[in-house]
TISEPA-726562 format. One record per residue (C-alpha): y, z, x. Coordinates in pm, whole numbers, plus 50000, padded with zeros to 5 digits. Each point is the difference from the previous one (the first is absolute). Example, Ala and Ser with C-alpha at 12.3 -4.5 7.8 and 13.67 -1.06 7.14 Angstrom:
# residues 2
495505078051230503444993450137
END
This chain:
# residues 335
278364396247952496145003049980498134976550220497244976549872497054986950162497894971249922496485005250053497094975950004497175017849827497714970350035499905011850397499055036149908497254988349781498794977650241499605030450271498295021149765497654972049898499224994550389499515039050022497565000049717498124970750126499695018950356498645032849816497474980049792498964982450323496255009750031498995018950299497884981950268496135007049979498265015550285497264981350204497245019049813501554993249660500264962750084496304998950081498665019349692502174978149785498514966750164496505015249951500715005849642501374963849965496624983850163497925022449778501724989049712499964965750117496105001850046499605017749661501764967649833498254977350212496465016549894501244998249638500814962350033496614992950152498225017849721501954978349764499264967350150496545009550051499735008649628501664967949906497604979150226497165015949857500984992849631500894964150113496454995050112498585015249716501914978949751498954968850197496405012950012500085002649594501844971349920497074979550153497635016649772498714990349646500385025649725496415009150026500255006250392503135021649945498235021149754496995004850274502155005450243502145028149800496515014349922499175001550356503115016250107499505026649755496485006650088500715002850369503095022149937497525024549813497604999450246502455007350289501185031649781496525011649924499394998850377503445016550100499165028549727496225005350134501545000250377502665026649889497385017649811497695003450294502675007150263500955030649789496255009750015498974992850303503014993750218501395021550264502485025449846503394993450145502815023049878503644993850032501845035150033503334993749838501725033050079502504988450223502584984049763502645026350121499944982650348500694967749898503044978949862499814976449695499374970750252496885017750152498655010449669500224963849881498114988050316497255027949950499384986049646499884967350128497315007650247497905020249742500214973249744498774976750281496795022650047499264995849639500434963450040497314997950264497885017549765500714975949733499034970950250496885013150084501095006650371499895037950002497465020149864501265034749975500615026149759504035003949961501305031149951503565012549981500995038049985503275019749976501644969549794502535014149785501864979249721503435011650065499754982350374501424967750130496524990450097498695001549655503014981449863499474973550273496114996749899501154993649645500914966850136496274992750087498915013549660497885032050161499435012249654497624971549955498085003150300496374999649950497835027350175502665015250195500205038149995504075011349958500285037450037503035023650019498295025350172499774998250400496704992150154499205032950115499955012049658497534973049870497555000150288498005022550206502075001550340496715000850213499334962149840503264986750083501524983450323503564990450039500904970150203503005003750175501054984950375501055029850108496705016249974498535007650348496324991249928499184965149897497334991449717496684988150151498304990049676500824999649613497705022849797499314989349639500255037249861503765003350138503244995549823502494985950249503545004849929502944978750103503465010049996502264984149760502914999250246502244973150100502615010650234502514977650184501025026950211496605015050112499535036349885496855009150234497365022749929500925000549623496324997049864498425018150287501895032049930499354996149627496124997350083500185027950264501735022749744497354994849748497095000250266499054964149954498524977650266502254976150159498934970850191501574966450103498694962649965498894990150372502634970549972501965016750306497145013950156499994999450373497264975650115498234997650323499804967050095497424990950181500684994550371497514976550222499715017150344496684981650073499404966649877496194993749938500094962849943503024972050050499694995149643501065030849880502875001650228501304967949892499695010049638502015031450075502814981650182500154975049682500385028849786502555016350205502014968250008500094994349600499995034749892502865023750007499325037549907503015017549819500995034850128497315025249886497264974350123498624995749674501734969649847499694967750163501764967649961499014964850094502494979650212498274964549890499975007649624503515008849918499605037150053496945005049794499505038549953496675013850027499165038149965496855007650204497894982650299497484985249729502844981749849501354988550330496244988050111499844982549648503364983350037499084986150336496824985249884501714983849681500564963949978503525003049901500685018950353497984974350181502004971949866503395015350075498855008850337499204962350083503354991649861501775025850203498044985150314500844963049907503635008449964500215018550317498494970750176502324974449840502895023950130498734999550347499754964949999503804997649904500945023650229498134981250297501784967349873503525016950014499465014450343498684965150141503044985249846502245025650152498354992550354500644965349988503425004049912500465023150310498604974550220502204973949869503215021450059498835005950363
END
């Protein structure tokens, strides 16, 4: 006689479901992955906040404009619109005149875009944003330079990202697929690279200055310098990190100069390299040379912040003295 067994298949299914749940459980993130995820979330939050602030600002501007127009008569509104169009046309003409003048008389600045194979999608996008920022400075009359872009191939990620900034409609900007050493006489070219051993001392109007179009998160050292040396092109570094021998006062000619030097040392902090200085009084304001330091120390804003800091220090000292007296009084009572 064959034996029969009653099997509860629901239990088997539950076991299988638990096993699948355990297999589907995601792996724990490492510390670096958690940090990268937190940074990405923070960037996204800032991006959304920036867009939200822009929308709110536009809304406030539109509301203020509506309130202004609602208080006008028909004739006043017509005159207002006419004046707006006139001002817009004047600004456009001024902008076009400045762009033309920058092209004709500005310093030639060339962006060397031959390093696209060294950059990923994110870095190419960042470079496109920086190049668009340079053109924006020219349009805003903030930079009088003749902008040239070389090594620009239309099948690269950089060109694709520049399309978002309407690069093909940029006025008085020269965009070439050739490399800079094919377009210019290499004797009149200076490559600006932080890896160069010599620093640029003066800007010459007959030179073309080359800036490497390379954004690298993982720094690839001497890429632009090696390329320049292979073509026999002069390479110089900007004097931002140039060692600066600060004046050391060994003999003080007067008490006034010694006091001034002491005040400067109390509020000015020089960063590594001795060139870039920061002011402790003015929330870390950055200065790039000695002249900027002197100008800042003589400014009204610095003196105002210094007086406020001295006042706060005196108040803090008074609070400390009162506290110490109170503690001494309590100690005498306990004795």
